[in-house]
C-alpha positions in Angstrom: -12.3 12.1 33.8 -9.8 9.9 35.5 -12.6 7.7 37.4 -11.3 4.8 39.4 -10.4 1.4 37.8 -12.6 -0.6 40.3 -13.0 -4.7 39.8 -17.0 -5.7 40.1 -17.0 -6.1 43.6 -15.5 -3.2 44.9 -18.0 -1.0 42.2 -20.7 -3.0 44.2 -19.1 -2.3 47.6 -18.7 1.4 47.2 -22.5 2.1 45.6 -23.6 -0.1 48.7 -21.9 1.9 51.5 -23.1 5.2 50.1 -26.5 4.3 50.1 -26.4 2.6 54.0 -25.0 5.9 54.7 -27.7 8.0 53.3 -30.2 5.8 55.4 -28.4 6.3 58.2 -28.3 9.9 58.0 -31.8 10.1 57.5 -32.5 8.2 60.3 -30.1 9.8 62.9 -32.2 12.3 64.8 -30.7 15.1 65.5 -30.4 16.5 69.7 -33.3 18.0 71.3 -32.4 21.5 72.0 -34.1 22.8 75.2 -35.3 26.5 75.9 -37.3 28.0 78.4 -40.2 30.1 76.9 -43.0 32.3 78.2 -46.0 30.4 76.9 -46.8 27.2 75.0 -49.9 28.5 73.0 -47.7 30.1 70.0 -45.8 26.2 70.2 -49.2 24.6 70.2 -50.8 26.4 67.3 -47.2 25.2 65.6 -47.4 21.5 66.5 -50.9 22.1 65.1 -50.5 23.4 61.7 -47.1 20.9 61.6 -49.4 17.7 61.5 -51.8 19.1 58.8 -49.5 19.5 56.3 -46.8 17.0 57.5 -46.8 13.1 56.0 -44.9 10.2 56.5 -44.1 9.9 52.3 -42.4 13.2 52.8 -39.6 11.8 54.5 -40.0 9.1 51.7 -39.1 11.4 49.1 -36.8 13.2 50.4 -34.7 10.1 50.9 -35.1 8.8 47.8 -33.9 12.2 46.3 -31.0 11.8 48.4 -30.5 8.2 47.2 -30.2 8.9 43.8 -27.7 11.6 43.8 -25.8 9.8 46.2 -25.8 6.4 43.8 -25.4 8.9 40.8 -22.5 10.0 42.0 -20.9 6.9 43.3 -21.7 5.2 40.1 -20.1 7.7 37.9 -16.9 7.5 40.5 -16.0 3.8 39.6 -16.3 4.2 35.8 -20.0 2.7 34.5 -19.1 2.4 31.3 -17.0 -1.0 32.4 -18.4 -1.4 35.9 -20.6 -4.9 36.1 -18.9 -6.5 33.0 -16.0 -9.2 33.7 -12.6 -6.6 33.7 -10.5 -9.8 34.1 -9.3 -9.2 30.1 -8.1 -6.3 27.6 -7.9 -6.4 24.1 -4.5 -4.2 23.0 -5.2 -3.3 19.1 -1.6 -2.6 17.5 -1.4 -0.3 14.6 1.5 -1.5 12.2 0.5 0.1 9.1 4.0 1.4 7.1 3.2 5.1 8.6 4.1 3.6 11.9 7.7 3.5 10.9 8.2 7.1 11.0 11.0 7.9 13.3 10.4 10.5 16.2 12.6 13.1 17.3 14.3 11.0 20.1 15.8 8.7 17.3 12.9 6.1 17.7 9.7 5.6 16.2 6.2 5.3 16.3 6.1 1.7 16.2 8.5 0.9 19.0 6.9 3.7 21.3 3.5 1.7 20.4 5.2 -1.4 21.6 6.5 0.2 24.9 2.9 1.8 24.8 1.6 -2.4 25.0 3.8 -3.0 27.7 3.2 -0.8 29.7 -1.1 -1.8 29.5 -0.8 -5.5 30.1 2.0 -4.8 33.1 -0.2 -2.2 34.6 -3.4 -4.5 34.4 -1.8 -8.4 34.9 -4.6 -9.6 32.9 -5.3 -12.0 30.3 -4.5 -10.1 26.9 -5.4 -10.7 23.4 -3.1 -9.2 20.9 -4.4 -8.3 17.3 -2.8 -5.8 14.6 -4.3 -3.6 11.8 -2.4 -5.3 9.0 -3.5 -9.0 9.7 -0.2 -10.4 10.8 -0.7 -10.7 14.4 1.6 -14.0 15.8 -0.9 -14.9 18.5 -4.5 -16.0 19.0 -7.2 -15.1 21.2 -6.6 -14.7 24.9 -3.3 -15.1 26.5 -1.1 -14.7 29.6 0.3 -11.2 30.2 3.7 -13.0 30.1 2.9 -15.1 26.7 1.7 -11.3 25.4 4.4 -9.7 26.5 6.6 -12.6 24.9 4.1 -12.0 21.1 5.3 -7.9 21.1 8.3 -8.9 20.5 7.2 -11.0 17.1 5.1 -8.1 16.0 6.4 -6.1 13.2 5.3 -2.9 11.3 3.9 -4.0 7.6 5.9 -2.1 4.3 2.6 -1.7 2.1 -1.2 -2.6 2.6 -3.8 -0.9 3.6 -5.0 -1.1 7.1 -8.1 -2.6 8.7 -10.3 -2.9 11.6 -9.7 -6.4 13.2 -12.6 -8.2 14.3 -12.6 -8.6 17.9 -14.8 -11.1 20.6 -18.7 -10.6 20.4 -18.7 -10.9 24.2 -18.1 -7.7 26.2 -16.1 -7.9 29.5 -13.5 -6.7 28.1 -11.1 -3.2 27.7 -10.1 -1.9 24.4 -6.9 -0.2 23.6 -6.1 1.0 20.3 -2.2 2.0 19.3 -2.1 4.0 16.6 -0.5 7.5 15.0 -4.0 8.1 13.3 -2.6 8.3 9.8 -4.7 4.5 8.8 -7.7 5.4 8.6 -9.2 2.1 9.8 -12.3 1.7 12.0 -12.1 2.2 16.2 -14.3 0.2 18.4 -17.0 2.0 19.9 -16.0 3.3 23.3 -12.2 2.2 23.2 -9.3 4.2 24.9 -7.1 5.2 22.2 -3.8 6.0 22.4 -1.9 7.9 20.3 1.8 7.9 19.3 1.7 10.1 16.6 4.4 13.2 16.2 4.6 15.6 13.6 7.5 14.5 11.1 9.7 15.6 8.1 8.9 13.4 5.0 9.9 14.6 1.3 9.1 11.7 -1.4 9.3 10.7 -4.9 5.3 9.8 -5.8 6.6 10.0 -9.9 9.2 8.5 -12.3 9.0 8.3 -15.9 11.4 7.4 -18.3 11.0 8.3 -21.8 12.3 9.3 -25.6 12.0 12.8 -26.7 9.0 13.1 -29.2 11.2 14.5 -32.0 14.7 12.4 -31.5 14.3 8.9 -30.1 17.4 8.9 -29.3 17.2 11.3 -26.7 15.8 10.4 -23.4 14.6 12.9 -20.6 13.2 11.1 -16.8 10.6 13.2 -15.5 10.1 13.6 -11.7 7.6 14.3 -9.3 8.6 15.5 -5.3 6.4 15.5 -2.7 7.3 17.6 0.8 4.4 16.0 2.9 6.0 18.2 5.9 3.9 20.9 7.6 7.3 23.2 7.3 9.1 24.4 3.9 12.1 22.0 3.1 15.4 22.2 1.1 15.5 19.4 -0.8 18.0 17.7 -3.3 16.7 15.9 -6.0 19.5 13.3 -7.5 19.0 10.7 -10.0 22.1 8.1 -10.6 22.4 5.3 -13.1 25.3 3.0 -13.3 28.6 3.9 -12.2 28.9 7.2 -13.9 26.1 8.8 -14.6 24.8 11.7 -12.1 22.6 14.5 -11.9 21.2 16.8 -9.1 19.0 19.5 -8.7 18.1 21.9 -5.6 14.8 22.5 -4.7 13.4 24.7 -2.1 9.8 23.5 -1.2 7.2 24.4 1.3 5.2 22.1 3.7 2.3 20.1 1.1 3.8 21.4 -2.2 4.5 19.1 -5.3 7.2 19.9 -7.6 7.2 18.2 -11.2 10.8 18.0 -12.4 12.3 17.0 -16.1 16.1 15.9 -16.5 17.8 15.3 -19.5 19.4 11.7 -18.8 20.5 10.9 -22.8 23.7 10.2 -21.2 23.1 7.1 -19.6 22.9 4.6 -22.2 21.0 1.9 -20.5 19.7 0.0 -17.2 18.9 1.0 -14.0 17.5 4.9 -13.2 17.3 5.5 -9.2 16.4 8.6 -8.0 16.3 9.8 -4.3 15.1 13.2 -3.1 16.9 13.8 0.3 15.8 16.3 3.4 17.1 17.2 6.5 15.8 15.1 9.1 14.0 12.8 6.9 11.9 10.4 9.5 10.3 8.1 6.6 12.6 6.1 3.9 10.7 3.6 2.1 9.3 6.7 -0.4 13.0 8.2 -0.6 13.9 6.3 -3.8 12.3 4.9 -7.1 13.7 3.1 -10.0 12.7 3.5 -13.3 14.3 0.8 -16.4 15.9 2.8 -19.2 15.9 1.3 -22.9 18.7 1.3 -25.1 18.6 4.4 -27.1 22.0 4.9 -28.8 22.2 4.0 -32.6 21.7 0.3 -33.7 23.5 -1.0 -35.9 21.4 -3.2 -38.5 22.4 -5.8 -41.3 20.5 -7.1 -44.0 21.7 -10.2 -45.8 20.2 -10.2 -49.5 20.9 -10.3 -53.0 18.9 -7.3 -53.8 16.0 -5.7 -52.3 15.8 -2.4 -52.6 12.1 -1.8 -50.8 13.1 -3.4 -47.8 16.8 -1.7 -48.1 14.3 1.6 -47.7 12.0 0.9 -45.8 14.9 -0.6 -43.0 16.9 2.7 -43.6 14.0 5.1 -42.9 13.7 3.9 -39.6 15.0 6.6 -37.1 18.6 5.4 -34.9 19.1 2.8 -37.2 22.4 2.5 -39.3 22.3 -0.3 -42.3 24.9 -2.2 -43.7 23.9 -4.5 -46.5 25.8 -7.7 -47.5 24.6 -11.3 -49.6 24.7 -14.2 -48.8 27.7 -15.5 -50.2 29.5 -12.7 -48.4 28.0 -14.0 -45.1 30.3 -14.9 -42.3 28.8 -16.3 -38.6 30.5 -14.4 -36.2 29.5 -11.0 -37.7 28.9 -8.7 -35.4 25.3 -6.1 -35.5 22.8 -5.3 -33.1 20.2 -7.4 -35.0 20.0 -9.0 -38.5 17.6 -9.4 -41.4 18.0 -12.3 -43.7 15.8 -12.0 -47.4 15.2 -15.3 -48.7 18.1 -16.9 -46.8 18.9 -18.0 -43.1 22.7 -19.3 -42.2 23.4 -23.3 -41.2 24.1 -21.5 -37.5 22.2 -19.1 -35.6 23.5 -15.6 -35.4 25.0 -14.0 -32.4 22.0 -11.4 -32.2 18.6 -11.5 -32.9 17.1 -12.0 -36.0 14.2 -11.4 -38.6 13.8 -13.9 -41.5 11.9 -13.4 -44.6 10.9 -16.8 -45.9 14.1 -18.6 -45.5 13.0 -22.4 -45.9 14.3 -25.4 -44.0 16.8 -24.0 -40.9 18.3 -26.5 -38.2 18.2 -24.0 -35.6 14.5 -23.0 -36.3 11.3 -25.7 -34.6 9.0 -26.2 -36.8 8.2 -27.7 -40.3 7.7 -25.5 -43.4 4.8 -25.9 -46.0 4.1 -23.9 -48.8 0.5 -22.4 -49.8 -0.6 -20.2 -52.6 -3.3 -17.3 -51.7 -3.3 -17.7 -47.6 -6.3 -16.1 -46.2 -5.2 -14.9 -42.5 -7.4 -16.2 -39.7 -6.5 -14.2 -36.8 -3.3 -12.4 -35.2 -2.4 -11.5 -31.8 -3.9 -8.1 -31.1 -2.1 -6.2 -28.9 1.2 -7.9 -29.5 4.3 -5.1 -30.1 5.4 -6.7 -33.2 2.3 -6.8 -34.4 1.3 -3.2 -33.7 0.3 -1.0 -36.4 0.0 -3.2 -39.3 -3.7 -4.2 -41.2 -3.1 -7.5 -41.2 -6.6 -8.5 -42.5 -6.0 -6.1 -45.7 -2.3 -8.7 -46.4 -2.5 -10.3 -49.5 0.5 -12.7 -51.0 0.2 -15.3 -54.1 2.5 -17.9 -52.4 4.0 -18.3 -48.8 5.4 -20.8 -46.7 3.6 -21.7 -43.4 5.2 -23.0 -40.0 3.4 -25.8 -38.7 4.3 -28.3 -35.9 5.8 -25.4 -33.3 7.0 -26.4 -30.0 5.8 -25.1 -26.8 7.7 -21.6 -26.3 7.3 -20.5 -29.8 4.5 -17.4 -30.5 2.4 -18.2 -33.6 1.9 -14.4 -34.0 -0.3 -14.6 -37.4 -2.2 -18.0 -38.4 -3.5 -19.1 -41.0 -6.0 -22.1 -41.7 -3.2 -24.1 -42.2 0.1 -22.8 -40.0 1.5 -19.8 -39.1 2.7 -17.1 -41.1 4.5 -15.3 -38.2 6.4 -16.4 -35.3 8.7 -16.1 -32.8 10.7 -17.6 -30.3 12.7 -15.9 -27.3 15.4 -19.2 -26.7 18.8 -18.1 -26.6 18.9 -15.4 -28.9 15.2 -13.4 -30.4 14.1 -14.5 -33.5 11.5 -13.3 -35.8 10.5 -15.8 -38.9 8.0 -14.6 -41.7 6.6 -16.9 -44.4 6.7 -14.4 -46.9 8.9 -12.2 -48.8 8.1 -8.1 -48.9 8.4 -7.8 -52.6 5.8 -10.8 -53.2 2.7 -9.2 -50.9 1.2 -6.0 -51.0 3.1 -5.0 -48.0 5.6 -3.3 -49.5 3.4 -1.1 -51.3 2.1 0.2 -48.0 2.8 2.1 -44.9 2.8 -1.5 -42.6 5.8 -2.6 -43.8 8.4 0.1 -41.9 6.1 -0.3 -38.9 6.6 -3.8 -39.1 10.0 -3.0 -39.1 10.4 -1.2 -36.6 7.9 -3.0 -34.1 10.6 -6.2 -35.0 13.6 -4.7 -34.7 13.0 -2.6 -31.4 11.6 -6.3 -29.6 14.9 -7.7 -31.1 17.2 -5.5 -30.1 14.8 -4.6 -26.6 15.7 -5.7 -23.4 13.8 -7.8 -20.9 10.4 -7.2 -20.7 9.8 -4.9 -17.4 6.7 -4.5 -14.8 5.8 -1.6 -12.3 4.0 -2.6 -9.4 3.7 -1.2 -5.9 5.1 -2.9 -3.0 3.4 -6.3 -1.9 2.7 -9.5 -3.8 3.7 -9.4 -6.8 2.3 -11.7 -10.0 4.7 -12.7 -12.6 3.8 -14.6 -15.8 6.4 -17.2 -15.6 5.6 -20.6 -14.0 8.7 -21.8 -11.6 10.8 -18.6 -11.8 14.0 -17.4 -9.7 13.6 -14.0 -8.2 16.6 -11.9 -7.7 16.6 -9.1 -5.6 18.8 -5.6 -7.0 21.6 -7.0 -4.6 21.7 -9.9 -6.2 19.9 -11.8 -3.3 17.3 -14.7 -3.7 14.0 -13.9 -2.8 11.1 -16.2 -1.4 8.4 -17.5 -4.2 5.4 -19.3 -4.3 4.7 -21.1 -7.5 0.7 -20.6 -8.6 -0.1 -22.9 -11.6 1.6 -20.9 -14.9 2.7 -18.1 -12.4 5.1 -17.0 -9.6 3.9 -14.8 -6.7 6.5 -13.2 -4.5 6.9 -9.9 -2.0 8.4 -6.9 -3.1 9.4 -5.6 0.4 10.9 -2.6 -0.4 11.4 -0.2 -3.5 13.9 -2.4 -6.0 14.2 -3.7 -9.2 13.9 -7.3 -9.2 14.7 -10.2 -11.7 12.7 -13.3 -12.4 14.4 -15.8 -14.5 12.6 -18.7 -15.7 13.1 -21.2 -18.4 10.6 -19.2 -20.7 12.2 -16.2 -20.4 13.2 -13.4 -17.8 11.2 -10.2 -16.6 12.6 -7.4 -14.4 9.9 -6.1 -12.1 10.0 -2.0 -10.7 8.6 -1.7 -7.4 8.0 1.7 -6.0 6.1 3.4 -3.6 4.5 6.1 -5.2 0.8 7.0 -4.1 1.4 10.5 -2.8 -0.9 9.4 0.1 1.2 6.9 1.7 3.9 9.8 2.0 1.4 11.1 4.0 2.6 10.5 7.8 1.5 13.8 9.0 -2.3 13.6 8.2 -3.3 12.5 11.5 -6.6 12.3 13.2 -4.5 12.9 16.6 -2.3 15.9 15.1 -3.0 18.1 18.1 -2.9 15.3 20.6 0.7 15.2 23.2 2.3 11.9 21.8 2.3 8.4 24.2 -0.6 10.3 26.4 -3.7 11.1 23.9 -6.7 8.7 25.5 -9.8 9.6 23.8 -12.8 7.6 22.7 -14.1 7.5 19.0 -17.8 7.8 19.9 -20.1 10.8 19.5 -22.3 10.2 22.7 -22.1 11.7 25.9 -20.1 9.7 28.8 -21.8 7.7 30.7 -19.9 9.2 33.9 -21.3 12.9 32.4 -24.8 12.0 32.4 -24.7 10.6 35.8 -23.6 13.7 37.1 -25.7 15.4 35.1 -28.9 13.6 36.5 -27.7 14.0 40.5 -27.4 17.5 39.2 -31.5 17.4 38.0 -32.5 15.8 41.1 -30.6 18.2 43.6 -32.6 21.0 41.5 -35.8 19.2 41.7 -35.2 18.7 45.5 -34.4 22.4 46.1 -36.9 23.5 44.2 -39.4 20.9 46.3 -38.3 21.9 49.7 -36.8 25.3 49.8 -39.3 27.0 47.3 -41.9 25.2 49.2 -43.8 24.2 45.8 -44.8 20.7 47.4 -47.9 22.9 49.5 
């Protein structure tokens, strides 16, 4: 029912005029009709009977029933849900959740249509306006004049991430609440609010999963697993492609039904290392944010390792047994600075200058480019180690035994004490410049050489030495990087605004990308993606059957007041008919 939107004064006036007209009509006596009759005997008897049954209260009851019917209908006409309150204010709730960025058939977006609807509401009411949003970023507070509200609308933005929530509204009533949304975000709507839908079905194909891992039987081969989701209501032809660097590219055509998920795998062994991008493209795709996802591919070619030792057959055999390793052995006398390799292993020896690549050193002695001081200890007892550390995993350090070791003491900040004893560090690592790991024991002088832990430790150490920078995976939004005072760059090399938080750095990942955080303590790569299928469901609207930009519904299951008033009027009319037309009163 399109009720009249009247001020309280006009509403009272309509009801008062209706009641006055009913009273006047009851007071109005019909004009007497004169007729000639042959005798007054019958009429005298009729008058006697009328005086017997007629009483003034019957007239009053009739007047009361008519007033109830008339006032109820008049009240229903002037919209009782707002009548009697101060209708000098309007609250406009803008849904700026990510799905509102979806493009519509006319080339605009749901968000642009929402802003247009908000402007029309503000212009039509010409009263004080409160603008709030579902993502908590409204640029104005409280009620403002229409001109300022229209100006503030230009500063509202649709969010790229996050969960929509019902905004907090003033407790005092006296205002209409207009909610403008596409119905995808499931936030609560104030009871009795007027909801304007800007929903329109749209095509959307999304990347909802991307993983890169080596083949179980061959670590030098790598495959990528991609999950694609057709969030459209209709079947779509999708082109799925993977690109890495300037030369690597593979693609696959998919025919997907509406709502279908497809898992695809690709052999990407030909891509050496770096950033891999997966993209799903469909004609008319209306939501670009989930069309692309990123992953970091670690190097997976054969690595050349140089072992510098006088003679250590057990150490040589352990390194040669590692997959993907090509070993070259030389002696300390033959060592030359500038030798090329992916990593170096020094056994009882250390060069005067740090090597050009990462190095693992076993009991090297005093070295100028290594921090700390050496201390020789007999029969050391391990008191602890960094559990979960990638270098130490898979080794039973609690069972380690050695007659004589060298321990590092006085380690500076930035050097990690991986395996500890009561007198110093048995194993330590650093990442300033090239990575290095130093162990204060010789493998042949410990029980590690006769245990499976030796090749495991060597494999872990070499993998860390030749490995790429640490990689974090996250969704969009606020990202916590465990580096103090880090400088963050996006994939295009542009500086991203950051906030220092103690020993960490915060920044906002506003779109899928690979970000790089650089600090004095190291470097971290951050891969930010939108991989949740719920984020891709831009057609899961509560108003999917509503016509865009025109739906007006209320979020309440109760009977609307005007319906109750009309029903009340009909019941009163029925009572009057039963009482007078059927003569139940006699």
